[in-house]
C-alpha positions as CSV (number, residue, x, y, z in Angstrom):
1,M,-16.4,8.5,-9.4
2,S,-15.4,5.6,-7.2
3,T,-12.1,6.3,-5.3
4,I,-11.3,2.6,-5.2
5,L,-11.6,0.2,-8.0
6,F,-11.8,-3.5,-7.1
7,T,-11.9,-6.7,-9.1
8,I,-11.1,-10.3,-8.5
9,N,-8.9,-12.0,-11.0
10,E,-7.7,-15.6,-10.7
11,G,-7.7,-15.5,-7.0
12,V,-6.2,-12.0,-6.7
13,G,-8.1,-9.1,-5.2
14,V,-7.0,-6.2,-7.4
15,I,-7.2,-2.9,-5.7
16,T,-6.6,0.3,-7.6
17,L,-6.4,3.7,-5.8
18,H,-8.5,5.8,-8.1
19,R,-8.1,9.6,-7.8
20,P,-5.7,10.0,-10.8
21,D,-6.3,13.7,-11.1
22,K,-4.9,14.1,-7.5
23,L,-2.1,11.5,-7.9
24,N,-4.3,9.2,-5.9
25,S,-3.9,11.3,-2.7
26,F,-6.0,10.0,0.1
27,N,-9.1,11.8,1.2
28,R,-11.5,10.5,3.8
29,E,-13.7,8.7,1.2
30,M,-10.8,6.8,-0.3
31,S,-9.3,5.9,3.1
32,L,-12.5,4.4,4.4
33,A,-13.2,2.7,1.0
34,L,-9.7,1.1,1.1
35,Q,-10.4,-0.2,4.6
36,D,-13.7,-1.8,3.5
37,T,-12.0,-3.4,0.5
38,L,-9.2,-4.8,2.6
39,D,-11.8,-6.3,4.9
40,E,-13.5,-7.9,1.9
41,C,-10.2,-9.4,0.8
42,A,-9.7,-10.8,4.2
43,D,-13.1,-12.3,4.5
44,N,-13.5,-13.7,0.9
45,P,-12.0,-17.3,0.7
46,A,-11.9,-17.0,-3.1
47,I,-9.2,-14.2,-2.7
48,R,-5.8,-15.7,-1.9
49,A,-3.6,-12.7,-2.6
50,V,-4.1,-8.9,-2.8
51,Y,-2.6,-6.5,-5.3
52,I,-2.6,-2.7,-4.7
53,T,-1.6,-0.2,-7.4
54,G,-2.5,3.3,-8.5
55,A,-4.5,4.7,-11.4
56,G,-2.8,7.1,-13.8
57,K,0.7,8.4,-13.3
58,G,1.1,7.9,-9.6
59,F,0.8,5.3,-6.8
60,S,-0.2,7.8,-4.2
61,A,0.9,11.3,-3.2
62,G,-0.2,10.7,0.4
63,Q,-2.7,12.8,2.3
64,D,-4.8,15.2,0.2
65,L,-3.8,18.5,1.9
66,S,-7.0,20.2,0.9
67,E,-8.7,18.2,3.8
68,I,-6.5,19.7,6.5
69,V,-7.2,23.4,5.8
70,G,-10.3,25.5,6.3
71,A,-13.3,25.4,8.6
72,S,-14.0,21.7,8.0
73,A,-10.4,20.6,8.3
74,L,-9.7,17.1,9.6
75,S,-7.4,16.9,12.6
76,M,-4.2,14.9,12.6
77,K,-5.8,12.5,15.1
78,Q,-8.7,11.8,12.7
79,I,-6.3,11.3,9.8
80,L,-4.1,8.8,11.6
81,S,-6.5,7.0,14.0
82,E,-9.4,6.8,11.5
83,H,-7.6,6.7,8.1
84,F,-4.0,5.6,7.8
85,N,-3.3,3.5,10.9
86,P,-6.3,1.2,10.3
87,I,-5.1,0.7,6.7
88,V,-1.6,-0.3,7.8
89,E,-3.1,-2.6,10.5
90,R,-5.3,-4.3,8.0
91,I,-2.5,-4.9,5.5
92,R,-0.2,-6.3,8.2
93,Q,-2.9,-8.5,9.7
94,L,-4.5,-9.7,6.5
95,P,-3.8,-13.5,6.4
96,K,-2.9,-13.4,2.7
97,P,0.1,-11.9,0.9
98,V,-0.2,-8.3,-0.2
99,V,1.7,-7.0,-3.2
100,A,2.2,-3.2,-3.7
101,A,2.8,-2.4,-7.4
102,V,4.2,1.1,-7.3
103,N,3.5,2.5,-10.8
104,G,4.6,6.1,-10.1
105,V,5.4,8.5,-7.3
106,A,4.7,7.2,-3.8
107,A,5.0,10.1,-1.4
108,G,4.3,10.6,2.3
109,A,1.7,8.2,3.6
110,G,1.4,6.8,0.1
111,A,5.0,5.6,0.3
112,N,4.6,4.1,3.7
113,I,1.4,2.2,2.9
114,A,3.3,0.7,0.0
115,L,6.3,-0.2,2.2
116,C,4.2,-2.0,4.8
117,C,3.0,-4.5,2.1
118,D,4.6,-7.9,2.0
119,I,6.2,-7.6,-1.4
120,V,6.9,-4.2,-3.0
121,V,7.7,-3.9,-6.7
122,A,8.1,-0.6,-8.6
123,A,8.2,0.6,-12.1
124,Q,11.5,1.9,-13.4
125,S,10.1,5.5,-13.4
126,A,8.6,5.3,-9.9
127,S,10.0,7.1,-6.9
128,F,9.6,7.3,-3.2
129,I,9.6,10.4,-1.0
130,Q,9.3,10.8,2.7
131,A,7.7,14.2,2.1
132,F,6.6,14.9,5.7
133,S,9.6,17.1,6.7
134,K,8.7,19.5,3.9
135,I,5.7,20.6,5.9
136,G,7.0,20.2,9.4
137,L,5.6,16.7,10.1
138,I,7.1,13.3,11.0
139,P,6.8,10.1,8.9
140,D,3.5,8.4,9.8
141,S,1.6,5.3,8.5
142,G,4.3,3.1,10.0
143,G,7.1,5.0,8.3
144,T,9.3,5.3,11.5
145,F,8.8,1.6,12.1
146,F,9.2,0.0,8.7
147,L,11.8,2.2,7.0
148,P,14.7,1.7,9.5
149,R,14.0,-2.0,9.5
150,L,14.2,-2.1,5.7
151,I,17.2,0.2,5.0
152,G,18.9,0.8,8.4
153,W,19.0,3.7,10.8
154,Q,21.2,6.1,9.0
155,K,19.4,5.9,5.6
156,A,16.0,6.0,7.3
157,S,17.0,9.0,9.4
158,A,18.4,10.9,6.4
159,L,15.5,10.2,4.1
160,S,13.0,11.1,6.8
161,M,14.7,14.4,7.6
162,L,15.9,15.5,4.2
163,G,12.9,14.3,2.2
164,D,15.1,13.1,-0.7
165,K,13.3,11.7,-3.7
166,I,14.5,8.2,-4.2
167,Q,14.2,6.6,-7.7
168,A,13.1,3.0,-7.9
169,T,16.5,1.6,-8.9
170,E,18.1,3.2,-5.8
171,A,15.2,2.0,-3.6
172,E,15.9,-1.6,-4.8
173,Q,19.7,-1.2,-4.2
174,M,19.2,-0.1,-0.6
175,G,16.7,-2.9,0.2
176,M,13.6,-0.6,0.4
177,I,11.7,-2.7,-2.2
178,Y,11.9,-6.2,-3.7
179,K,12.4,-5.4,-7.3
180,V,12.3,-2.9,-10.1
181,I,10.3,-3.8,-13.3
182,P,10.4,-2.0,-16.6
183,D,7.6,0.5,-17.2
184,E,6.6,-1.4,-20.4
185,G,4.5,-4.3,-19.3
186,F,4.7,-3.3,-15.6
187,G,1.0,-4.0,-14.9
188,S,0.9,-7.5,-16.4
189,A,4.2,-8.5,-14.9
190,T,3.3,-7.4,-11.4
191,L,-0.2,-8.9,-11.6
192,Q,1.4,-12.2,-12.6
193,L,3.5,-12.1,-9.4
194,A,0.3,-11.7,-7.4
195,T,-1.4,-14.5,-9.4
196,T,1.6,-16.8,-8.6
197,L,1.1,-16.1,-4.9
198,A,-2.6,-16.8,-5.2
199,Q,-1.8,-20.3,-6.5
200,M,0.6,-21.0,-3.6
201,P,-0.3,-22.5,-0.1
202,T,-2.2,-19.5,1.3
203,R,-2.3,-20.8,4.9
204,G,1.5,-21.3,4.9
205,L,2.1,-17.8,3.5
206,A,-0.2,-16.4,6.2
207,L,1.7,-18.2,8.9
208,T,5.0,-16.9,7.4
209,K,3.6,-13.3,7.6
210,Q,2.6,-13.9,11.2
211,A,6.1,-15.0,12.1
212,L,7.7,-12.1,10.3
213,N,5.3,-9.6,12.1
214,Q,6.2,-11.0,15.5
215,S,10.0,-11.2,14.8
216,F,10.1,-7.4,15.2
217,A,9.4,-7.8,18.9
218,N,10.6,-11.3,19.8
219,N,14.1,-12.3,21.0
220,Y,15.9,-15.2,19.5
221,S,14.4,-17.8,21.8
222,Q,10.9,-16.5,21.5
223,Q,11.1,-16.6,17.7
224,L,12.3,-20.2,17.8
225,E,9.4,-21.1,20.0
226,L,7.0,-19.2,17.6
227,E,8.4,-21.0,14.6
228,D,7.9,-24.3,16.3
229,K,4.2,-23.5,17.0
230,L,3.5,-22.1,13.5
231,Q,5.3,-24.9,11.7
232,Q,3.1,-27.4,13.5
233,E,0.1,-25.5,12.2
234,A,1.6,-25.4,8.7
235,G,2.3,-29.1,8.9
236,D,-1.4,-29.8,9.6
237,T,-2.7,-28.1,6.4
238,D,-4.0,-29.9,3.3
239,D,-1.6,-27.8,1.2
240,Y,1.4,-29.2,3.1
241,R,0.2,-32.8,2.4
242,E,-0.4,-31.9,-1.2
243,G,3.1,-30.4,-1.5
244,V,4.8,-33.5,-0.1
245,N,2.7,-35.9,-2.2
246,A,3.4,-33.8,-5.4
247,F,7.1,-33.9,-4.7
248,I,7.1,-37.6,-4.2
249,E,4.9,-38.2,-7.2
250,K,7.1,-35.8,-9.3
251,R,4.1,-33.6,-10.4
252,P,3.2,-30.0,-10.0
253,P,1.3,-29.4,-6.7
254,V,-2.3,-28.1,-6.8
255,F,-2.7,-25.9,-3.7
256,K,-6.1,-24.9,-2.5
257,G,-5.2,-22.5,0.3
258,K,-6.3,-24.8,3.0
């Protein structure tokens, strides 16, 4: 059984984490397969947005703990440097918008891989858990980086240490995610969001993502300088010219991602 399902639908690379019997917890096979699939999404010009969800009842329960016990146990260094960190790096550097559609529980690394995506939407019944403290670990997969930036120091500190289960509605209220969507019709509604992104000016969205990435480290003046540089790049795209012409001609734009 393939641990990652992948299709292309109307310009969207649809990635489904596929270990439903294990709540889509990550083993080595699934981690490496996800990396390969993200590379394919980056390299394929027909893909203009990426959509990640989980099969069955969960998004992902994080690391499959059966891989860290026994004679053939993976080390923490392997799990982070070979599995999770490359996944997070690929998502953040992918020059296309990435939507995480959290259809159920997102725990541990599963939660933080979702939270590193560009737009995170969750089903009404979904939940998020920084489960690491329950087994004596720290939040990884970018958790200590993204979480305080999303919800503030105090909330991030408490959730990381206490491991509280946060329901989707509360996650939206605290700014952890973009939006909660009813369970009924969740898949079609969230896929439509990704399809909308795939029809937008892809290069401009990629430059927006680059600017947001660098804003974490830049000071005010550096960010203004970066915006100047990236806006010039955006203004030299075919999609920019199409957008302006469509506005003047009072018609819907037809963007091609160039």
